C-alpha positions as CSV (number, residue, x, y, z in Angstrom):
1,M,113.4,9.7,-86.6
2,T,113.2,12.6,-89.0
3,F,111.3,15.9,-89.4
4,E,110.5,13.8,-93.1
5,A,108.7,11.0,-90.7
6,L,106.3,13.4,-88.9
7,D,103.9,14.0,-92.2
8,L,105.0,17.4,-92.3
9,D,104.7,19.5,-95.5
10,P,107.1,20.6,-97.8
11,A,106.9,24.6,-96.6
12,L,107.8,24.0,-93.5
13,L,110.6,20.9,-93.9
14,R,112.0,23.3,-96.1
15,A,112.0,26.1,-93.5
16,I,113.5,23.4,-91.2
17,E,116.5,22.7,-92.7
18,E,117.0,26.1,-93.1
19,Q,117.2,26.5,-89.7
20,H,120.2,23.8,-89.6
21,Y,117.6,21.3,-87.1
22,H,119.3,18.4,-87.8
23,K,116.2,15.9,-86.1
24,P,113.7,15.9,-83.7
25,T,114.3,16.5,-80.0
26,P,112.5,14.2,-77.9
27,I,110.2,16.8,-76.6
28,Q,109.8,17.4,-80.7
29,A,109.0,13.6,-81.4
30,E,106.9,13.3,-78.5
31,A,104.5,16.7,-78.9
32,I,104.1,17.2,-82.6
33,P,102.4,13.5,-83.4
34,E,99.7,13.9,-80.7
35,M,99.4,17.6,-81.2
36,L,98.8,16.8,-85.8
37,L,96.4,14.1,-84.4
38,C,94.3,17.4,-82.7
39,K,95.0,15.9,-79.5
40,D,94.9,17.9,-76.1
41,V,99.2,18.2,-74.8
42,L,100.1,18.6,-71.8
43,A,104.0,18.3,-72.2
44,G,106.8,18.2,-69.7
45,A,110.5,18.7,-70.4
46,A,113.6,20.6,-69.8
47,T,114.4,24.0,-70.1
48,G,116.7,24.7,-74.4
49,T,115.4,21.1,-75.7
50,G,113.5,22.5,-78.4
51,K,109.8,22.8,-76.9
52,T,108.4,26.3,-78.7
53,A,109.2,23.9,-82.3
54,A,107.2,21.3,-80.6
55,F,103.9,23.6,-80.4
56,V,105.0,25.9,-83.9
57,L,105.4,23.6,-86.6
58,P,101.8,20.9,-85.7
59,A,100.4,25.1,-85.1
60,L,102.0,25.9,-88.8
61,Q,100.8,22.8,-90.0
62,F,96.9,22.7,-88.8
63,L,96.8,26.1,-90.6
64,L,97.9,24.9,-94.0
65,D,95.5,21.3,-93.5
66,T,92.3,23.3,-92.5
67,P,92.7,26.6,-95.1
68,K,89.8,29.1,-93.3
69,P,89.3,32.9,-94.6
70,S,89.3,34.7,-91.1
71,R,90.6,37.6,-90.0
72,H,91.0,36.6,-86.6
73,P,93.8,34.4,-85.4
74,R,93.1,30.9,-85.4
75,V,96.0,29.8,-83.3
76,L,96.6,32.0,-80.1
77,I,100.1,31.5,-78.0
78,L,99.8,32.9,-74.4
79,A,103.2,33.4,-72.8
80,P,104.1,34.6,-68.9
81,T,106.5,37.2,-70.4
82,R,107.3,39.7,-72.9
83,E,110.8,38.0,-73.8
84,L,109.2,34.2,-74.3
85,A,106.9,36.4,-76.7
86,F,109.2,37.7,-78.4
87,Q,111.0,34.5,-79.1
88,I,108.1,32.4,-79.7
89,H,107.1,35.0,-82.5
90,K,110.5,35.0,-83.7
91,V,110.5,31.2,-84.1
92,V,106.6,31.2,-85.8
93,K,108.4,33.7,-88.2
94,Q,111.4,31.7,-89.0
95,L,109.4,28.3,-89.9
96,G,106.6,29.7,-91.5
97,T,108.6,31.3,-93.7
98,H,107.8,29.7,-96.7
99,T,104.3,30.3,-96.1
100,D,101.7,33.0,-96.3
101,F,100.6,33.1,-92.3
102,K,100.6,36.2,-90.3
103,S,101.5,36.4,-86.7
104,N,101.0,39.3,-84.4
105,I,102.3,40.2,-81.0
106,V,100.6,41.3,-78.0
107,T,102.7,42.2,-74.4
108,G,103.1,44.7,-72.5
109,G,105.8,47.0,-72.7
110,F,105.1,49.0,-75.7
111,A,102.6,51.9,-76.8
112,A,99.2,50.5,-76.8
113,D,98.2,52.6,-80.0
114,K,100.9,50.8,-81.7
115,Q,99.7,47.6,-80.7
116,L,96.2,48.3,-81.5
117,G,97.0,49.0,-85.3
118,L,98.3,46.4,-85.6
119,L,95.1,44.6,-84.4
120,Q,93.5,45.4,-87.0
121,S,95.2,44.2,-90.1
122,H,94.4,40.2,-90.7
123,M,96.4,37.9,-88.8
124,D,96.4,33.8,-88.6
125,I,98.9,33.5,-85.2
126,L,98.5,35.4,-82.3
127,V,101.4,35.5,-79.6
128,A,100.4,37.4,-76.8
129,T,101.1,38.1,-72.6
130,P,97.7,37.0,-70.8
131,G,97.4,40.5,-69.2
132,R,98.2,43.0,-71.9
133,L,96.1,40.8,-74.1
134,L,93.3,41.0,-71.4
135,N,92.9,44.3,-71.2
136,I,92.9,44.8,-74.9
137,M,89.5,41.9,-75.3
138,T,88.1,44.1,-72.5
139,R,88.0,47.3,-74.8
140,E,87.0,45.1,-77.7
141,F,90.0,45.7,-79.9
142,I,90.4,41.9,-80.4
143,D,87.5,39.2,-81.2
144,L,89.0,35.7,-80.1
145,S,86.2,33.8,-81.5
146,D,87.6,31.7,-84.5
147,V,90.5,30.4,-82.3
148,E,90.9,26.8,-82.4
149,L,94.1,26.3,-81.1
150,L,95.2,27.7,-77.9
151,I,99.0,26.4,-76.5
152,I,100.1,27.8,-73.1
153,D,103.7,28.3,-72.5
154,E,105.6,28.3,-69.5
155,A,102.3,27.5,-67.7
156,D,103.8,26.4,-64.0
157,R,106.1,30.4,-64.2
158,M,102.7,31.4,-65.6
159,L,100.9,29.9,-62.2
160,D,103.9,31.3,-60.0
161,M,103.1,35.2,-61.7
162,G,99.3,34.9,-61.3
163,Q,98.4,35.1,-64.3
164,G,96.5,32.0,-64.2
165,P,92.9,34.0,-63.6
166,D,93.5,36.3,-66.8
167,V,94.2,32.8,-68.9
168,L,90.8,31.6,-67.5
169,A,89.4,34.8,-68.8
170,L,90.9,35.0,-72.3
171,I,89.2,31.3,-72.6
172,E,86.0,32.4,-71.6
173,A,86.1,34.4,-74.9
174,I,86.3,31.5,-76.9
175,P,82.6,30.4,-77.9
176,G,83.6,27.0,-79.6
177,D,85.9,24.0,-79.1
178,F,89.0,24.4,-79.7
179,Q,92.5,22.5,-79.1
180,A,94.5,22.9,-76.2
181,A,98.2,22.5,-75.4
182,C,100.3,23.2,-72.3
183,F,103.9,23.0,-72.3
184,S,105.9,23.5,-69.2
185,A,109.6,22.6,-67.6
186,T,107.9,21.1,-64.7
187,L,105.0,19.7,-64.2
188,G,104.9,19.3,-60.6
189,G,102.8,21.0,-57.9
190,A,98.7,20.7,-57.7
191,G,99.2,23.7,-59.4
192,L,99.3,22.9,-62.3
193,A,97.5,19.6,-62.3
194,K,94.6,21.6,-61.3
195,F,95.2,24.1,-63.6
196,A,95.3,21.8,-66.8
197,E,92.0,20.1,-65.6
198,D,90.2,23.5,-66.5
199,I,92.2,23.8,-69.7
200,L,92.7,20.7,-71.2
201,D,90.2,18.1,-72.5
202,D,91.5,14.3,-71.9
203,P,94.9,15.1,-72.7
204,T,98.2,13.3,-73.6
205,V,100.6,13.2,-70.8
206,I,104.7,13.8,-71.7
207,Q,107.2,14.2,-69.4
208,I,111.1,13.8,-71.6
209,D,112.6,14.4,-68.4
210,A,111.8,14.4,-64.8
211,P,110.7,17.6,-63.1
212,N,114.0,18.0,-61.7
213,Q,116.6,17.3,-64.1
214,Q,118.8,19.8,-66.3
215,S,119.9,19.0,-69.6
216,E,123.1,16.6,-69.5
217,Q,125.2,18.9,-72.1
218,I,125.9,21.4,-68.5
219,Q,128.6,20.8,-66.3
220,Q,127.7,22.7,-63.6
221,F,130.8,23.5,-60.1
222,T,130.7,25.2,-56.9
223,Y,133.3,27.7,-56.0
224,L,133.1,28.5,-52.0
225,A,133.8,32.7,-50.8
226,N,134.7,33.8,-48.0
227,D,132.8,37.3,-48.1
228,K,132.2,39.9,-50.8
229,A,135.3,40.9,-51.7
230,H,136.5,37.3,-52.3
231,K,133.1,36.4,-54.3
232,Q,134.1,39.4,-56.7
233,A,137.2,38.2,-57.2
234,L,136.2,35.2,-58.1
235,L,133.6,36.7,-60.5
236,K,136.2,38.4,-61.8
237,A,139.0,35.2,-62.6
238,L,135.6,33.2,-64.0
239,L,134.4,35.7,-66.2
240,L,138.2,36.7,-67.7
241,D,139.4,32.8,-68.1
242,E,139.6,32.2,-71.9
243,S,136.9,29.4,-71.7
244,C,134.6,32.4,-71.0
245,Q,132.8,33.9,-74.6
246,S,130.1,35.5,-73.2
247,A,127.8,34.7,-69.4
248,I,125.0,35.7,-67.7
249,V,125.4,36.7,-63.7
250,F,122.6,35.9,-61.9
251,C,121.5,37.7,-59.2
252,N,118.6,37.4,-57.0
253,K,117.1,41.6,-56.6
254,K,117.4,44.4,-58.7
255,E,119.7,46.4,-56.5
256,R,122.0,43.6,-56.9
257,A,122.5,42.9,-60.3
258,I,123.1,47.1,-60.7
259,E,125.6,47.0,-57.9
260,V,127.6,44.0,-59.6
261,D,127.2,45.3,-62.7
262,A,128.6,48.8,-62.1
263,W,131.5,47.0,-60.1
264,L,132.2,44.7,-63.7
265,Q,132.6,47.8,-66.0
266,A,134.8,49.8,-63.2
267,E,137.2,46.3,-63.0
268,G,137.1,46.9,-67.2
269,V,134.8,43.8,-67.9
270,S,132.4,44.9,-70.8
271,S,128.8,44.2,-69.4
272,T,125.7,45.2,-69.3
273,V,123.0,45.1,-66.7
274,L,119.1,43.7,-67.2
275,H,116.2,44.0,-64.6
276,G,112.4,44.1,-64.8
277,D,112.5,48.1,-64.8
278,F,113.3,48.5,-68.2
279,I,110.7,49.4,-71.0
280,Q,110.6,46.5,-73.9
281,A,113.0,48.7,-76.8
282,K,115.5,48.9,-74.0
283,R,115.6,45.0,-72.9
284,M,115.5,44.0,-76.9
285,E,118.6,46.8,-77.4
286,K,120.9,45.2,-74.3
287,T,119.8,41.7,-74.7
288,Q,120.6,41.9,-78.6
289,K,124.1,43.8,-77.9
290,F,124.7,41.0,-75.9
291,K,123.3,38.2,-79.1
292,Q,125.7,40.0,-81.0
293,G,129.0,40.1,-78.8
294,K,129.4,43.6,-78.6
295,I,129.2,42.8,-74.8
296,K,130.0,39.9,-73.1
297,V,128.3,40.1,-69.9
298,L,124.9,40.0,-69.4
299,V,124.0,40.5,-65.7
300,A,120.0,39.9,-64.7
301,T,117.7,39.1,-62.8
302,D,115.2,36.0,-63.0
303,V,113.5,38.6,-65.7
304,A,116.1,36.9,-68.1
305,A,115.9,33.9,-66.6
306,R,113.8,32.6,-69.4
307,G,112.3,33.4,-72.1
308,L,116.4,34.2,-73.8
309,D,117.3,31.8,-76.3
310,M,120.3,32.6,-76.8
311,L,123.1,29.7,-78.0
312,H,126.2,30.9,-77.4
313,V,125.8,31.6,-73.8
314,T,129.5,29.5,-72.6
315,H,128.7,30.7,-68.5
316,V,125.7,31.1,-66.2
317,I,127.3,32.3,-63.0
318,N,124.7,32.4,-59.8
319,Y,126.5,35.4,-57.9
320,D,123.5,34.6,-55.9
321,I,121.9,31.5,-55.3
322,P,118.5,31.4,-56.0
323,Y,115.6,30.3,-53.1
324,R,114.2,27.3,-55.2
325,G,115.2,24.4,-57.4
326,D,113.6,24.8,-60.2
327,T,114.5,28.7,-60.2
328,Y,117.9,27.1,-60.6
329,I,117.3,24.9,-63.9
330,H,115.4,27.3,-65.2
331,R,118.8,30.2,-65.0
332,I,121.3,27.0,-66.0
333,G,119.5,26.1,-69.1
334,R,120.3,29.4,-70.5
335,T,123.2,27.6,-71.3
336,G,124.5,24.3,-73.3
337,R,121.3,24.9,-75.9
338,A,120.7,23.3,-79.2
339,Q,123.4,20.3,-78.5
340,Q,126.0,22.9,-76.9
341,V,128.3,22.5,-74.0
342,G,127.8,25.3,-71.3
343,I,129.5,25.4,-67.7
344,A,127.2,27.0,-65.1
345,I,128.8,28.2,-61.8
346,N,127.9,29.6,-57.9
347,L,129.5,31.3,-55.8
348,V,128.2,30.1,-52.4
349,E,128.8,31.8,-48.9
350,R,128.5,30.1,-45.9
351,H,125.2,31.5,-45.7
352,D,124.3,30.9,-48.7
353,L,124.8,26.7,-48.0
354,A,121.2,26.3,-47.1
355,H,119.9,27.2,-50.6
356,L,122.8,24.7,-52.3
357,Q,121.3,22.0,-50.8
358,R,117.8,22.9,-51.4
359,I,119.3,22.6,-54.9
360,E,121.1,19.5,-54.3
361,Y,118.3,17.9,-53.1
362,H,115.7,19.2,-56.4
363,T,118.1,17.7,-59.1
364,Q,119.2,15.0,-56.8
365,Q,123.1,15.4,-57.3
366,S,125.9,16.9,-55.7
367,I,127.5,19.9,-57.7
368,P,131.0,19.3,-57.2
369,L,132.9,22.0,-55.3
370,A,136.3,23.4,-57.3
371,K,139.3,26.0,-57.0
372,I,140.9,28.7,-58.5
373,T,144.2,28.8,-57.4
374,G,145.3,32.3,-55.3
375,L,141.3,32.4,-54.6
376,E,140.8,29.2,-52.6
377,P,138.6,29.4,-50.1
378,S,139.2,30.0,-46.3
379,F,137.1,27.0,-45.1
380,K,135.9,23.8,-45.8
381,L,132.1,22.6,-47.2
382,K,131.8,20.0,-44.3
383,E,133.3,22.2,-41.7
384,A,130.6,24.9,-42.4
385,L,128.0,22.0,-42.4
386,N,128.7,20.8,-39.5
387,K,129.2,23.9,-37.5
388,P,126.7,23.5,-34.7
389,K,124.2,26.2,-34.6
390,K,124.7,29.3,-31.6
391,K,122.1,28.6,-29.2
392,K,118.7,31.0,-28.9
393,K,119.5,33.4,-25.9
394,K,115.9,32.4,-24.4
395,D,117.5,28.6,-24.0
396,V,120.5,30.1,-22.2
397,K,117.9,32.2,-20.0
398,T,116.4,29.2,-19.4
399,K,119.2,26.8,-18.2
400,K,120.5,29.2,-16.2
401,K,117.1,29.1,-14.3
402,K,117.2,25.7,-13.6
403,K,120.9,26.0,-11.7
């Protein structure tokens, strides 16, 4: 299939060509026609498969097909994090570059007064995070009465972050009928099903990949580590390898990310740290330097696991193994994007083995073991997994009484 076959406006086809989109990805090929037919859509696809363009293109086509004078937004796109909101807004501007549509963005992390000023001007598309938009709406600085198309991206993440009630409150402020679409990396779970039921009307359900599936362009490996010092040595060796051009190193907690970043810098590795406590301007400064290649390594918590669309990340390294399988998929989805090959590496100590097994169960595959000459582990995986658990003291006492 080609983009021309989707019956898109020449202005959009020109922008598509300039962005070097060669042909629709599976999620684009499935979702765009349904949205152009004004149907509600519930769509799931693995991270890095082109979901953003899958809803931005039909949103722009909708505005082209139904011109209507309005000062207030007719398309509302909600995202769970400010990073993802900025990435979506960037795609809106790229694909709408040959149209006259105006768009704005509302997120936390910026001075509210500046954003309120922007909202006084005409706009066709508004990209926002639910909490900040709800706050602005309750102060009567935004009017959602003209919204005709509502798009919710990363709906599963939104629910994980407890934003469901905010979204429903925003929907209550839309008085008329509207088309709606929910996009998500996973469609599993009763919570998402109920959320979609509250928002969507007889939706077309699109599941491109299974909920536990990651991009096929990602090569995955596990390196066993004896202890912290061994793990650090493995990390440094992997980052200094010629194949590693840029890397995101994930940690489960802010304190660990700060510690790892400081250690890498002390070892002469170009790195910076990204976590949730930075203001938005600082986050953008750090990610921009990383995108431009001025910094080789971004050490991050899961605040960076979604919404950062970086095409040239060659490696994702889990310094800490995530607790959940879907978090793992979102992390490694930062590499192997846009048909490029990526490498995902897990640094696993003995106490991480249970988390590794949970991830392998979730993805329904075994992640192959790898070694670095001179940095081999002192234990074997099978032996560590089969090691008998220590008896609890209470059990020992009970047995002694029986004797």
